[in-house]
Structure formats: structure tokens, C-alpha cells
N, C-alpha and C positions, 0 to 999 in steps of 0.2 A: 509269696504275696504277688498278686497280679499288679500290673501297672496301675498307678492311681488314675482316677478320672480327673481331668482338669476342666474346671468350669470357668470360662472366660466371659468378658462382656459380650452382649449381643452384637451381631454383625453391624458395622457402621457406627458403633458406639465405643467410647473409651471407658465407660463406667459400668460396673457390675449392676445387674438389675435384681439380684437376689441377695438376701442376707442369711444369717444363721438360722433364723426361724423357718425360712423357706427350705433350706437344706434339710433340716430335721424332718420335714413332712415326707421326704422321700425314703426315710429310714424306718418308718413304722410299717408293720408290726414287729419286724425282726429285731429292733433295738429296744423294745419296750421294757425289757428286764435287765438291760446292761447297767453297769455302774459307769459313771462318767467323771472324768477329771480334766482340768485345764492345766497344761504344762508348757514350759518354755516361754519364749518371747510372747508378750501379750499387750495389746493396746486396743482400747475400745472407747466409745463415747456412749454414755447412757446413764440412766438413773437406777442403779442397782441397790440403793440404800434400803428400799422397801423389801428387798429380797434378803437383806442381812449382809450384803457384801458391798464394799466400796470398790469402784473400778480400779482406783490406784492401789488398793490393798491386794486385789487379785493380781495386778501387774507386778507389784513388788514381790509377792510370795512366789509366783510362778517363775519369775526370772532368777530368784535365789535358788532354784532347784527344789522347791517345795511345791508339790502339786496342790491345786485348789479343788476341793471336793472331799469325798465322793458325792455325786449328785445322782438322784434317781432320774429316770427318763422324764418324769413329770416336772421335777425341779429344773432340769436342764432346759426344757421347753419354756418354763416360766422365766428363767434367767435370760434366755434368748429374746424374749419379748421386751425385756428391759433395755437391751442394747439398741441404740439408734444406728450404730455402725460398729462393726468389728473390723479393725484395721489389720492387726496381726493376731494370730492365735492358733493354738493346737488343742483340739478336744479329742480325748481318747475314750472310746467306749470299750469295755472289757468285761469278761465274766458273764455269768448267766443270771445272777440275781444279787441285788445290792444287799440283801439280808443274809447272804452266804457268809460263813465265818472266815473264809479265805479271802484275803484282799491282796492287791498288787502293791508292792513297795514303790516308793518314789524312784529308787535305783532302777527297778524294772521299767517304769514308765519313761524315765529319761534315757535309758540305754538304747531306745529305738531311734534316737535322734542325736545329731552332733551339736556342737556349740552354736551353730547358726540355725538350729531348728530344722535341719534337713533330715528327712526320714530315711533310715537305712532299711530298705525293704526286706533284707534277709533277717533282720532282727524282730520283725513284727509277727506275733503269733497269728495264725490264720483266723481265729475267731474275734480278733480285735477289729474295731472300726475307728479310723482316724479321720477327723475333719480338720482341715488346715486352711487358713486364709493368709495370703502373703501380700502385705503392703496394699491392701484394698484392691489389688490388681486381678487376682484370680483365687478360686477355691481349689483345693485338692481333696479328693475323697478316696481314702485307701480302704478297700474292702474286698474280700474274696466272694462275698455273697452276690451271686448272679442276679437274683431278683432285685436287689437294691441297684445294682449297676444298670440293669435294663430299665428300671423305673426312672432313674436319673437321665439316662440317654433319651428315653422316650419323651420325657417332659421338657427337656431343655434343648433337644435337637442339635443344631450345629454349634451351640455354645460349649458342647462337651466332646472331649476326645481323650483317648488313652495316651498319656504322656510319653511312654517309652516305645509304643508300637505304631503310632500314627504320626501326628505332628507335634512339635515341641515349642 
């Protein structure tokens, strides 16, 4: 797995200018057919009741080691619209089609991160995409897809860098 892209606040600011729904715009069309789950530490503010999920239920379930989902791409985009802010969270996109009979187990999903939700790059399958926000401070996007990486870098300029090869 290539080094994740780290998205930080704009120069001169201490606050992130983008949220989950913005991040998702950079992942299409490559992620349109992936299954998505929320795993690990999760904290957000929003009104997700109309979507069928309570934010506290998502938080409790994900932190107990039970993933939330699967969501289709369209469902994830709708859910992202309901969040005013995601403070901590890990969203994993995997597979090629949500209608596929083969699914990924919670054990497989949680095996790519440690107890502090730190991603182990050597454990991440090449076709997975992981979006992670840490303490409302920065986003990490883990992907092998060069088109997605270029799209994010082009759109966000100096807010983006590869964490292991440039600056940390």
C-alpha cells in the first residue's frame, strides 16, 4: 500500500475546510461500486435518524468491534450529507459490488488497524480504500489508485501530502 495522503487545514488555518462529503467527491467513479463500512473509533455530530442510524448507535457499534454497514456508494454519500462534522472515524471501501455474495468479515476489517485505529499498511488489500479522520485535525486517504490520488492532490494543493515520503 502506498503512503496515505494526509489532508490538513489550509495554510494559515487551524481548521479543516472539508468534510466527508467533500472527500467522497474525489473518489468517484472508481468507488461507485464498492461496499463501505464504518469501523473503529467513531465520533460525529449530525442528524442521521432520517437515514435509519443514530450517531451514538454507530459510535457504540463500531467501537465494540462490530462494523456499521455495509453501505452502497449512494448510501454512504447520503449518510455523509447527514453529518455536520465527523470528528473521528474510519470508512473502508472494499470489493467490487455490494450485491456480490462474498462479503468481508469484521475480523478482516478490524485486522487492518490496531486498537488505536492506526492503519497497518502491510495489512490493507490493494483494492481497498480507507478514509480516516483523526480528532477533526486531518484526513488520511489510503488508496493505491493513482487517479484518485492525483484528483485529491490537484483539488487540494498544499493541503495534501504523502505522510511517509514527504512531510509528517
